[in-house]
N, C-alpha and C positions, 0 to 999 in steps of 0.2 A: 730350746732343749735339744732339738735334732742337730743343730749346728754345734752345740757343745759336745754332744756324743760323737759326732763326726770328727771334730777336732781332736778329741781324745784318742779315737781309733787311729787317726793319722799320726798322732804323736807316738803312740805305742808302736805302730809299724815302723816309724822312722828310727826309734831307739833300737830296734832289733836289726837294722841294716848295718852292713860293714861300713866303716867310716868313709871310704871313698864313694859310697852310694848314698850318704846321708842327705837328708832333705831338711832345709831350714823351714821350720814351722813357727809362726808367731800366733798367739791368741789375740784376736782383735779386741780393742777396748770395749766394743759393744758386748761381746761375749763375757768378758771379765766383769763389766758393769752388771750384766744380767745376773751373774752368779752372786755378786756382792749384794744386790738388792733383795735377795731372798734371805739374807742373814739376819741375826738378831739385832745387830747394830742399826740397820735401816728400819727394822720393825719398831725398835725403840724410838727412832727418830720420828716416824710417822705418828706413832701413838702420842709422843710428847707434843707434837705440833697440834694434834686434835685437842688434847687436854689443855694446852696453853690457850688456844683460841676459845675454848669453852670458858676458861677462867676470865678472859677479857670480856666476853659477851655477858656473862652473869654479873661481872663487876660493873660493867657499864649500866646495867639495869639498876644495880644497887646504888650507884652514884646518884641517880635521880630519885630512887624510892626509899632509901634508908631514912629512918627517922632519928636515929642516934648519931651524933656527930662522929664518934669513934668508928662506927660501922662505915659511914660515908668516907671518912679519911682512909680507912683500910681499903675500901673499894677503889678509891682513886689511886692508891699505891699499887694495887693489883693491876689496874689498867695500864699504868705507866711501866711498871717493871716487867709484867708478862708480855707486853707489846715488844719491849726491847729484847727479851729472851726469845720470843717467837721469831724475831728478825734473824737472830743468830741460827736458830733451828732451820728456818726457811733457806738461809744461805747454804747450809749443808745439804738440804734437800735439792736445791737447784743445782748444786755442784754435782750431785749424783743423778740429775735429770729425773727426779721423782716428780710426777705430775699430779695435779689436783684429783684426777680420776683414779689415781693409783698406778703403779708401774711395776711390772715384773714381780708381782706378789705382795707389794706393799699395799696396805688398805687405802681407799680413797681419803683424801685430806679434807673431807667435808663431814659435817655432823651427821650422825645417824638419825633415823626417825625417832628413836627412843630419846636421844638427846634433845631434839627439837620439841618433843612432847613435854619433856621435863622443863624446858625453858618456858614454854607456854604456861604450864602449871605454876611455875615460880613467879611469873609476871602477874599472875592473878592475886597474889598475896599482897598484904599491906600492913603497915604499922609494925607493932612488936613481933607479930608472927613472921613478917617478911624479914626483919632484922635477924631473928633467931634462925630462921631457915637458911638465910644466906651464910651466916657464920658457921652453922653446922655443915653446910656444903663445903665451905672453904677449909674447914678442919679435915673433913673426909678426903677431899681432893688433895690436900697437901700431905697428908699421911701417905697416901698412895704415891704421889709424885716424889716425895723424899725417898721412899723405898725403891722406886724404879730408877731414879737418877743415881742413887747409891750403887745399885746393881750394875748399871752401865759404867759408872766411874771405876768400879772395881774390876769388872770382867769384860768390858768392851774391847773388841779387837781392832776396831777402826779408830785410829788415834785422834783425828779431828772431832769425831762424834764423842769419843770418850772425854776429850778436853772440854767440849761444850758442857757435857754433863757435870764434870768436876767443877767447872767455873760457875755453873748455875746452882749447885748444891747448897752453898752457904746462904744464898738468898732464899731458896725454898725452905730451908730449915728455919730461918728467921721469920718467914711468912707463917709457917706452922706455929711457931712459938707465939707470935703476935695474935694469930687467929684464936688460939687456945685461951690466951689471956683475955681477949675481948669476949670470947664465948662465955668464960666463967663469970665475967662482970655482968653480962646480960641474961644469965641463966640458962645457957646452952649446956646440956648434959653431953659429956664426951665419952 
């Protein structure tokens, strides 16, 4: 922050000098990166990575614990497709040097204690209760994901992140539709 302020003061000073006394000032990539990482695009990116990892983890549990074949098949699809989506999101995070512990204001890319507690509680369920709980969570998570990805696709300023959001949106919308259909068949209230 101090370096950014100093660079701005230098820039303002240089702009007011006569042209024969002008100073060439360049903003270093580190300062530019720092400013970009505070923005809504990278906040979206970090949040999407966390949510995507959560989808994969919960779905991996469902692959082994689901009692209904359609729930297990849906969970397998979520593991496969969200893993691929997460790789694209992580590529963007690495390109911006976002670290697992968080960087320049982005949150850490690790589950919160609340998410870990929810996962523990989820793992203790079985049978029909497990299937319904999993599908209810998938519906809720995908409603939220569709809304957030639509927002980023519409209003994102960072073109590569916006493109990732636009590219993922049809899959997320299809996931939501399928989760709602399965949920209705097994008695999940939405």
